[in-house]
C-alpha positions in Angstrom: -24.6 -14.6 -1.1 -26.1 -11.5 0.9 -25.1 -8.0 -0.2 -23.2 -7.3 2.8 -21.1 -10.5 2.2 -20.3 -9.0 -1.5 -19.2 -5.7 -0.1 -17.2 -7.2 2.7 -15.4 -9.5 -0.1 -14.7 -6.5 -2.2 -13.2 -4.6 0.6 -10.4 -7.4 0.7 -9.3 -6.8 -2.7 -9.1 -2.8 -2.5 -7.5 -3.0 0.8 -3.7 -2.5 0.9 -3.4 -1.1 -2.6 -1.5 2.0 -1.1 0.3 4.1 -3.7 0.7 1.4 -6.4 -1.6 -1.5 -7.4 0.1 -4.0 -9.9 0.0 -7.1 -11.7 2.9 -9.0 -13.2 2.8 -11.9 -15.5 1.9 -14.9 -13.3 4.0 -17.5 -14.9 7.1 -15.5 -14.4 9.4 -14.2 -11.8 10.2 -10.5 -11.4 13.6 -9.6 -13.4 16.6 -9.5 -11.1 17.4 -5.9 -10.0 20.1 -4.0 -8.1 19.0 -3.4 -4.5 17.4 -0.1 -4.0 19.2 2.8 -2.6 18.3 3.5 1.0 16.0 6.6 1.4 17.7 9.5 2.6 17.4 13.2 2.9 20.7 13.7 1.0 18.9 12.1 -2.3 16.8 15.0 -2.8 13.4 16.5 -1.9 11.4 13.7 -3.2 13.1 10.8 -1.3 13.4 13.2 1.8 9.7 13.6 1.7 9.1 9.8 1.4 11.5 9.4 4.5 9.6 12.0 6.4 6.5 10.1 5.4 7.6 6.9 7.0 8.6 8.8 10.2 5.1 10.1 10.4 6.3 13.7 10.0 3.6 14.7 7.5 4.0 18.6 7.4 7.8 18.3 6.9 7.0 15.5 4.2 4.7 17.9 2.4 7.2 20.7 2.4 9.7 18.4 0.7 7.1 17.3 -2.0 6.1 21.0 -2.5 9.9 21.9 -2.9 10.3 19.1 -5.4 7.1 20.4 -7.4 8.8 23.9 -7.7 11.9 22.4 -9.2 10.0 19.6 -11.4 6.9 21.2 -12.3 6.1 18.9 -15.1 6.5 15.8 -13.1 3.1 14.7 -11.6 4.7 12.2 -9.1 5.8 15.2 -6.7 1.9 15.7 -6.5 1.0 12.2 -6.2 3.5 12.0 -3.4 1.7 15.1 -1.7 -1.5 13.1 -2.1 0.0 10.2 -0.4 0.8 12.4 2.7 -2.6 13.2 3.2 -4.0 9.7 2.8 -1.1 8.3 5.0 -1.9 10.8 7.7 -5.6 9.8 7.8 -4.8 6.1 7.9 -2.3 6.8 10.7 -5.1 8.8 12.6 -7.6 5.8 12.1 -5.0 3.2 13.2 -4.9 1.2 10.0 -1.2 0.9 9.9 -1.4 -1.5 13.0 -1.9 -5.1 13.9 -5.0 -4.0 15.9 -6.7 -3.1 12.6 -5.1 -5.4 10.4 -5.5 -8.7 12.5 -9.0 -8.0 13.7 -11.5 -9.2 11.1 -14.3 -7.1 12.4 -12.3 -3.9 11.8 -10.8 -5.1 8.7 -13.9 -5.7 7.1 -15.9 -2.6 8.2 -13.3 0.0 7.5 -12.2 2.9 9.4 -14.2 4.5 12.2 -16.6 7.4 11.5 -19.0 8.0 8.8 -18.3 8.7 5.0 -19.0 12.5 5.5 -16.9 12.5 8.8 -13.8 10.9 6.9 -14.0 12.9 3.7 -10.6 13.9 2.9 -10.9 17.1 0.4 -7.1 17.6 0.6 -6.2 14.2 -0.7 -9.1 14.2 -3.3 -8.0 17.4 -4.9 -4.3 16.7 -5.2 -4.8 13.0 -6.2 -6.9 14.2 -9.1 -4.4 16.8 -10.0 -1.8 14.2 -10.3 -3.9 11.9 -12.2 -5.0 14.5 -14.7 -1.3 15.5 -15.4 -0.4 11.7 -15.9 -3.2 11.2 -18.3 -2.3 14.1 -20.4 1.4 13.1 -20.5 0.1 9.4 -21.6 -1.9 10.9 -24.5 1.5 12.3 -25.9 3.4 9.0 -25.1 1.3 5.8 -24.2 4.6 4.1 -23.3 5.6 6.8 -20.7 6.5 4.5 -17.6 6.9 7.6 -15.3 3.2 8.8 -16.2 2.1 5.0 -15.9 3.7 4.8 -12.2 1.9 7.9 -11.3 -1.4 6.8 -12.6 -1.3 3.5 -10.8 -0.2 5.3 -7.7 -3.5 7.7 -8.0 -5.9 5.1 -8.8 -4.4 2.5 -6.3 -4.6 5.3 -3.5 -8.1 6.3 -4.3 -9.2 2.6 -4.2 -7.9 2.5 -0.7 -9.6 5.6 0.0 -12.9 4.4 -1.2 -12.9 1.1 0.5 -11.5 1.9 4.0 -12.3 5.6 4.7 -15.5 6.4 2.9 -16.5 2.7 2.8 -17.3 2.5 -0.8 -15.8 -1.1 -1.3 -17.4 -1.8 -4.7 -16.1 1.5 -5.9 -12.7 0.7 -4.6 -12.8 -2.6 -6.3 -13.5 -1.0 -9.7 -10.4 1.4 -9.3 -8.3 -1.7 -8.2 -9.0 -3.4 -11.4 -8.3 -0.4 -13.4 -5.2 0.3 -11.6 -3.9 -3.2 -12.2 -4.4 -2.8 -16.1 -2.2 0.4 -16.0 0.4 -1.6 -13.9 0.6 -4.4 -16.4 1.7 -1.8 -18.9 4.3 -0.5 -16.5 5.8 -3.7 -15.7 5.8 -4.8 -19.2 8.0 -1.7 -20.2 10.0 -1.9 -16.9 10.2 -5.1 -15.2 12.5 -3.4 -12.5 9.7 -1.5 -10.9 9.7 -3.4 -8.0 7.3 -1.2 -6.1 4.6 -2.4 -8.2 4.8 -5.8 -6.7 3.7 -4.8 -3.3 0.0 -4.3 -4.1 -0.1 -7.4 -6.2 1.5 -9.5 -3.5 -0.9 -7.9 -0.6 -4.1 -8.6 -2.9 -2.9 -12.1 -3.4 -2.2 -12.8 0.3 -5.4 -11.1 1.6 -7.6 -12.8 -1.0 -6.0 -16.2 -0.3 -6.9 -15.7 3.3 -10.7 -15.3 2.5 -13.2 -18.2 3.4 -13.9 -20.3 0.3 -17.2 -18.8 -0.7 -15.8 -15.3 -0.9 -12.8 -16.5 -3.1 -15.4 -18.1 -5.2 -17.3 -14.9 -5.7 -14.1 -13.1 -6.6 -13.1 -15.9 -9.0 -15.9 -15.2 -10.9 -14.8 -11.7 -11.5 -11.3 -12.9 -12.5 -9.7 -12.2 -9.2 -7.6 -14.9 -7.7 -5.5 -15.2 -4.6 -2.5 -17.0 -3.2 -1.2 -16.4 0.1 2.2 -17.9 -0.4 2.9 -16.2 -3.7 1.3 -13.0 -2.2 4.1 -13.0 0.5 7.0 -13.7 -2.0 5.7 -10.8 -4.0 5.7 -8.7 -1.1 9.3 -9.7 -0.2 10.3 -8.5 -3.8 9.5 -4.9 -2.9 10.7 -5.2 0.8 14.1 -6.1 -0.8 14.1 -3.9 -4.0 11.5 -1.5 -3.8 12.1 2.3 -3.4 9.3 4.5 -2.4 7.1 1.5 -1.2 9.9 -0.6 0.2 9.3 0.5 3.9 5.6 0.1 3.4 6.2 -3.3 2.0 8.1 -4.2 5.3 5.2 -3.4 7.7 2.6 -4.9 5.6 4.9 -8.2 5.2 5.5 -8.1 8.8 1.7 -8.1 9.7 1.2 -11.1 7.2 4.1 -12.8 9.1 2.0 -12.4 12.3 -1.1 -13.7 10.7 0.9 -16.7 9.6 2.2 -17.2 13.3 5.8 -16.4 12.2 6.6 -13.8 14.9 10.5 -14.0 14.2 10.1 -13.1 10.7 7.9 -10.4 11.7 10.3 -9.1 14.3 13.3 -9.1 11.9 11.3 -6.7 9.6 10.0 -4.5 12.4 13.6 -4.1 13.8 14.8 -3.0 10.5 12.1 -0.5 10.3 12.7 0.9 13.7 16.3 1.3 13.0 15.8 3.1 9.8 12.9 5.4 11.0 13.4 5.8 14.7 11.1 8.5 14.9 8.0 6.4 14.1 6.6 4.9 17.1 4.5 2.4 15.4 7.2 0.0 14.8 8.3 0.0 18.3 4.9 -0.6 19.5 4.2 -3.6 17.1 7.4 -5.1 18.5 6.2 -4.6 22.0 2.8 -6.4 20.8 4.8 -9.2 19.5 6.7 -9.6 22.8 3.6 -9.4 24.7 1.7 -12.0 22.5 4.8 -14.4 22.5 5.1 -14.1 26.5 1.4 -14.9 26.8 1.8 -17.8 24.6 4.8 -19.2 26.4 3.2 -18.7 29.9 -0.3 -19.8 28.7 -1.8 -16.7 30.0 -3.4 -13.3 28.9 
């Protein structure tokens, strides 16, 4: 296999591990959980900040996260959330949260436009490392601290995405992905209700399952496997019962439905998102694109 094929295969593994990379026991279904509480500005600055994040109001989201940090200075989650805001903003600017990027293999395989130097995100790197350092310190005191494990999987997962998609170091992203999966195994073993964790596992399962056979074989030798059906089922768990990553799971699952030529299922998720986050034009734009593609297919045109 050529080296370009190796790195292109690796980018699929690192792709879409935004915020939390996870792995659950493959032979078991996730434990039943109560539906997640909808994000609202009334549930505290952390939830309010994530709501603003999904509205693409990044400055206001960061303001909420900084407020949370002031009231909870020992909690690295507020710092990890701030790091997420810098990465989300860059992903939004680069058009990564769209079917134009996700469904176009040429774009998907090569990462964001721009050189690694041009794309370097100092604010994200500094804040993400701060949160990671705090989480590691807490885990030294208590290796079973599920909250610290959550933060560590978030920070490693986000940097895996950054490496693969922004600065185009796909193999480095793959290494962080595998590291975050091990951390998430510990998290889910202690807290099976951590449904946010199933998003990244599902996304990786789905994307790897979509790869050509020779690329799947390459990853199989590294102990990485993919299953499209299982991947969509796992993403559905987060879309239904996740908390911080529930909206993100919905947009990724909607894009997966589009790849599977199931526009009605994609539409249903996008309608939910557009109602919950009316300030985010991405969801309305994706709905319009589904209508356009459906119209072209019906009329055998375009």
